[in-house]
C-alpha positions as CSV (number, residue, x, y, z in Angstrom):
1,M,92.3,-9.7,27.8
2,A,90.5,-12.8,28.2
3,V,89.8,-11.8,32.1
4,Q,88.0,-8.3,31.1
5,A,86.4,-10.5,28.4
6,S,85.0,-12.5,30.9
7,E,84.2,-9.3,33.5
8,I,82.5,-7.5,30.9
9,K,80.0,-11.0,29.8
10,K,79.2,-10.9,33.6
11,L,77.3,-7.2,33.7
12,R,73.4,-6.6,32.7
13,T,74.0,-5.1,30.1
14,E,76.3,-7.4,28.2
15,Q,74.0,-10.2,28.1
16,R,71.6,-11.9,25.9
17,N,67.9,-11.2,26.0
18,P,66.1,-14.0,26.1
19,A,62.7,-12.2,25.3
20,T,64.0,-10.5,22.1
21,L,65.9,-14.2,20.7
22,N,63.7,-14.1,17.3
23,I,63.6,-10.6,17.0
24,D,65.5,-10.6,13.5
25,L,62.8,-13.2,12.3
26,L,59.5,-10.8,13.0
27,P,57.8,-9.1,10.5
28,T,58.3,-4.8,11.1
29,L,55.3,-4.1,13.3
30,D,56.3,-7.3,15.8
31,M,59.9,-6.5,15.8
32,V,58.4,-2.6,16.4
33,R,56.6,-3.7,19.0
34,M,58.8,-5.9,20.6
35,L,61.5,-3.5,20.3
36,N,58.8,-1.0,22.6
37,D,58.2,-3.8,25.3
38,Q,61.7,-3.5,26.1
39,N,61.6,0.8,26.2
40,R,58.1,0.4,29.2
41,L,60.9,-1.3,31.3
42,V,62.8,2.1,31.5
43,A,60.6,4.0,33.6
44,D,60.0,1.5,36.3
45,A,63.8,0.9,36.8
46,V,64.5,4.5,36.8
47,D,61.5,5.1,39.5
48,E,63.7,2.6,41.9
49,Q,66.2,5.1,41.9
50,A,64.0,8.6,43.1
51,G,65.9,8.0,46.5
52,Q,69.2,8.4,44.8
53,I,68.0,11.0,41.6
54,A,66.3,12.8,45.2
55,A,69.6,12.8,46.6
56,A,71.8,13.8,43.7
57,V,69.3,16.9,43.3
58,E,69.9,18.6,46.9
59,L,73.4,18.2,46.6
60,I,73.4,19.5,43.0
61,T,71.5,22.4,44.6
62,E,73.5,23.3,47.4
63,R,76.4,23.5,45.7
64,M,74.9,26.2,43.0
65,R,73.5,28.2,45.6
66,K,77.7,28.5,46.6
67,G,77.9,29.4,42.9
68,G,79.4,25.9,41.8
69,R,78.9,24.2,38.5
70,L,77.0,20.6,37.6
71,I,79.6,18.6,34.6
72,Y,78.4,16.0,33.3
73,I,81.0,13.3,32.0
74,G,81.2,10.1,30.0
75,A,82.4,8.5,26.8
76,G,80.4,7.5,23.8
77,T,76.1,7.2,24.1
78,S,76.4,8.3,27.6
79,G,78.9,11.4,27.0
80,R,76.6,12.8,24.2
81,L,73.6,12.4,26.2
82,G,75.2,14.5,28.7
83,V,76.5,16.8,26.8
84,M,72.6,17.3,24.8
85,D,71.0,17.6,28.8
86,A,73.9,20.7,29.0
87,S,73.0,22.5,26.0
88,E,69.3,22.4,26.5
89,I,69.5,24.0,30.2
90,P,70.4,27.7,28.8
91,P,67.2,28.2,26.8
92,T,65.2,26.9,28.5
93,F,65.9,28.4,32.1
94,S,68.3,31.1,31.4
95,M,71.1,29.6,32.9
96,P,74.1,30.9,31.8
97,P,76.3,28.3,29.6
98,E,78.8,27.7,32.1
99,G,76.4,26.2,34.6
100,V,76.0,23.2,33.2
101,V,78.4,21.4,31.7
102,G,78.8,18.7,29.5
103,L,82.3,16.7,28.8
104,I,82.9,13.9,26.3
105,A,85.8,11.7,25.9
106,G,87.3,12.2,23.0
107,G,86.1,15.6,22.8
108,D,83.8,17.8,20.7
109,N,84.6,15.2,17.6
110,A,83.3,12.0,19.2
111,L,79.6,14.1,19.6
112,R,79.1,12.3,15.9
113,S,82.2,10.1,14.9
114,A,83.4,6.8,17.1
115,V,86.8,8.2,18.3
116,E,89.0,5.0,19.6
117,H,90.0,3.7,22.9
118,V,89.5,7.3,24.8
119,E,87.2,5.6,27.2
120,D,90.0,4.0,28.3
121,D,92.1,6.9,29.6
122,P,91.7,8.3,32.9
123,L,93.9,11.1,32.5
124,A,91.9,12.1,30.2
125,A,89.5,13.2,31.7
126,V,91.5,14.5,34.5
127,G,93.0,16.7,32.0
128,Q,89.6,18.1,30.8
129,L,88.5,18.7,34.4
130,K,91.4,20.6,34.8
131,Y,91.4,23.1,31.7
132,L,87.6,24.0,33.5
133,G,88.7,24.8,36.5
134,L,87.3,22.4,38.4
135,Y,86.7,23.6,42.4
136,Q,84.7,22.4,45.8
137,N,81.7,23.9,44.8
138,D,81.4,22.1,41.4
139,V,79.5,19.0,40.9
140,V,81.1,16.4,38.5
141,C,78.3,13.4,37.5
142,G,80.1,10.5,35.6
143,I,77.6,8.7,33.5
144,A,78.5,4.7,32.1
145,A,75.8,2.5,31.1
146,S,78.6,-0.3,31.9
147,G,80.0,1.5,34.8
148,R,82.9,1.1,34.4
149,T,84.6,3.2,32.0
150,P,88.0,3.5,32.9
151,Y,87.5,7.7,31.7
152,V,84.9,8.5,34.2
153,I,86.3,6.7,37.1
154,G,89.2,9.2,36.7
155,A,87.2,11.9,36.5
156,L,85.1,10.7,40.0
157,D,88.4,10.2,41.6
158,Y,90.1,14.0,40.5
159,A,86.8,14.9,41.2
160,R,86.6,13.6,45.2
161,S,90.7,14.9,45.4
162,V,89.5,18.3,44.8
163,G,86.3,18.5,46.9
164,A,83.9,18.6,44.6
165,G,80.7,16.9,45.0
166,T,80.4,13.3,42.7
167,I,77.8,11.4,41.0
168,S,77.5,8.9,39.3
169,V,74.9,7.0,36.5
170,A,75.2,3.6,35.8
171,N,72.8,0.8,34.5
172,N,75.0,-2.0,36.5
173,K,74.0,-2.9,39.9
174,H,77.0,-2.7,42.1
175,S,79.1,-0.5,39.3
176,E,82.6,0.0,40.1
177,I,81.8,4.3,39.3
178,G,79.7,3.7,42.2
179,R,82.5,3.2,44.6
180,H,83.8,6.2,43.0
181,A,81.0,8.4,43.9
182,E,79.8,10.0,46.6
183,I,75.6,9.2,45.3
184,A,75.8,6.3,43.3
185,I,72.4,6.2,41.0
186,E,72.2,2.7,39.4
187,V,69.3,2.1,36.7
188,D,68.8,-1.5,36.2
189,T,67.7,-2.0,32.9
190,G,68.4,-5.4,32.0
191,P,69.6,-7.4,29.1
192,E,69.7,-4.6,25.9
193,A,67.4,-6.1,23.5
194,L,70.3,-6.1,21.6
195,S,73.3,-7.8,23.2
196,G,75.7,-5.1,24.8
197,S,73.6,-2.1,22.3
198,T,72.9,0.0,25.2
199,R,71.9,3.0,23.1
200,L,69.1,1.8,23.6
201,K,67.1,0.8,27.1
202,A,70.5,2.4,28.5
203,G,70.8,5.3,27.1
204,T,67.2,6.0,27.1
205,A,67.0,5.2,31.2
206,Q,70.2,7.6,31.4
207,K,68.0,11.0,29.6
208,M,65.6,9.8,31.8
209,V,67.6,10.0,34.8
210,L,69.7,13.6,33.3
211,N,66.6,14.8,33.1
212,L,65.2,14.3,36.2
213,L,68.4,15.9,37.4
214,S,68.4,19.0,35.4
215,T,65.2,19.7,35.5
216,A,64.3,19.2,39.2
217,T,68.1,20.8,40.2
218,M,66.8,24.4,37.9
219,I,62.7,24.0,39.7
220,Q,65.0,24.5,42.8
221,Q,66.4,27.2,42.2
222,G,63.2,29.0,41.5
223,K,63.2,28.5,37.7
224,T,59.7,27.9,37.1
225,Y,56.5,29.0,38.8
226,S,54.6,26.4,39.4
227,N,55.0,24.2,36.0
228,L,55.5,27.0,33.8
229,M,59.0,27.8,32.3
230,V,59.1,31.5,33.6
231,D,62.7,31.4,32.8
232,V,62.6,30.7,29.4
233,K,64.6,32.2,26.9
234,A,62.3,33.9,23.8
235,T,65.1,32.8,20.7
236,N,62.1,33.3,18.4
237,E,58.8,33.6,17.4
238,K,57.2,30.1,19.2
239,L,59.0,31.1,21.8
240,Q,57.9,34.9,21.9
241,A,54.9,33.5,21.5
242,R,55.1,30.7,24.8
243,C,55.7,34.1,27.2
244,L,52.6,35.4,26.7
245,N,51.1,32.7,26.9
246,I,53.3,31.8,30.3
247,L,52.4,35.6,31.2
248,Q,48.2,34.8,30.5
249,E,48.5,31.7,32.2
250,I,49.8,33.5,35.3
251,F,47.3,36.8,35.1
252,P,44.3,35.2,33.0
253,A,42.6,38.8,33.9
254,L,44.5,40.6,32.4
255,E,44.6,41.7,28.1
256,R,47.6,41.1,26.4
257,E,48.3,44.3,25.1
258,R,48.9,44.5,28.8
259,L,51.1,41.6,29.1
260,A,52.9,42.1,25.9
261,K,54.1,45.8,27.3
262,A,55.5,44.1,30.6
263,L,57.1,41.9,28.6
264,E,59.1,44.6,26.6
265,S,59.8,46.2,29.8
266,A,61.4,43.6,30.8
267,G,63.9,42.9,27.9
268,G,61.4,39.5,27.4
269,R,62.4,38.3,30.1
270,V,58.8,36.2,32.0
271,K,59.8,36.4,35.2
272,L,60.6,39.6,35.2
273,A,57.4,40.9,33.8
274,A,55.9,38.5,36.3
275,V,56.5,40.9,39.2
276,I,56.4,44.2,36.8
277,L,52.7,43.0,36.3
278,K,52.6,41.7,40.2
279,T,54.1,44.9,42.1
280,G,53.4,47.7,39.4
281,L,57.4,48.5,40.4
282,P,59.4,50.2,37.6
283,P,62.1,47.9,36.0
284,E,65.1,47.8,37.6
285,Q,62.9,48.0,41.6
286,A,61.2,44.9,40.0
287,R,64.9,43.4,39.4
288,A,65.8,44.4,42.9
289,E,62.7,42.9,44.5
290,L,63.4,39.5,42.7
291,E,67.2,39.3,43.3
292,R,66.2,39.7,46.9
293,C,63.8,36.9,47.0
294,G,66.2,34.1,45.4
295,G,64.8,34.6,41.5
296,H,61.2,32.8,42.9
297,L,58.2,33.8,41.7
298,R,56.6,32.5,44.6
299,R,58.7,34.3,47.4
300,V,57.8,37.6,45.2
301,F,53.8,36.7,45.1
302,G,54.0,35.9,49.0
303,E,53.2,32.7,48.3
304,A,55.9,30.3,49.8
């Protein structure tokens, strides 16, 4: 344990932050500002990894076009962030729930409560991936602030053994998980405001990276038109109104009543309604045209 403790102490995410040594002595307002000053550093750290993130997006996009999935896997905060990002993709982009999956050490119970020692078991990840039927067109994205979590390393090694794509997301340079992945994203967020509390800057950076990975991939899949979410699911009144507003942005000259009628004939699908309005085709033919163009409105409209 002594050797392991000394190794962990070397990690930047575990070191003491000289900028926050007196944080517990400050008035509340100054404390909040000090914490947020540390948050300001995160976006620049993420930007330094833009090239690696772009390469990861291209890998995911390539595999998804072959029918593959994106599978996030991590322990603790890292696992929770992966599950959260995965759960937001279906309603935002009409992606089937199995298209982007989040796995966490300890299973769903670990989403709300800490489960002891599970992150130290690499075989636990292998079991979860086997249950999913991991295969070569999938991409596994292992997330670990420390960059050394055995559970994540086990997942990446198994993914490589079946030919799946592998991506690592860590918050320390030259990470162990990076050596087990095809593409290593290493966002160096430095010492935390509270030593070792990687739910802070490291977690924020991970959230940003996962947002970039999933959002950019969905854009590549034709899930947007310009910066409009044309594949959003209208599951409540707010989203129903948003769908109409999106159509209004695409067709500003058309009356809202006509837009609503097209949306209804399209079964609430904005993208299909847009094709109906643009081409005048009935729903079934409009759907066929959309499929012919790979789901990209730009291609249907002759703008790609």
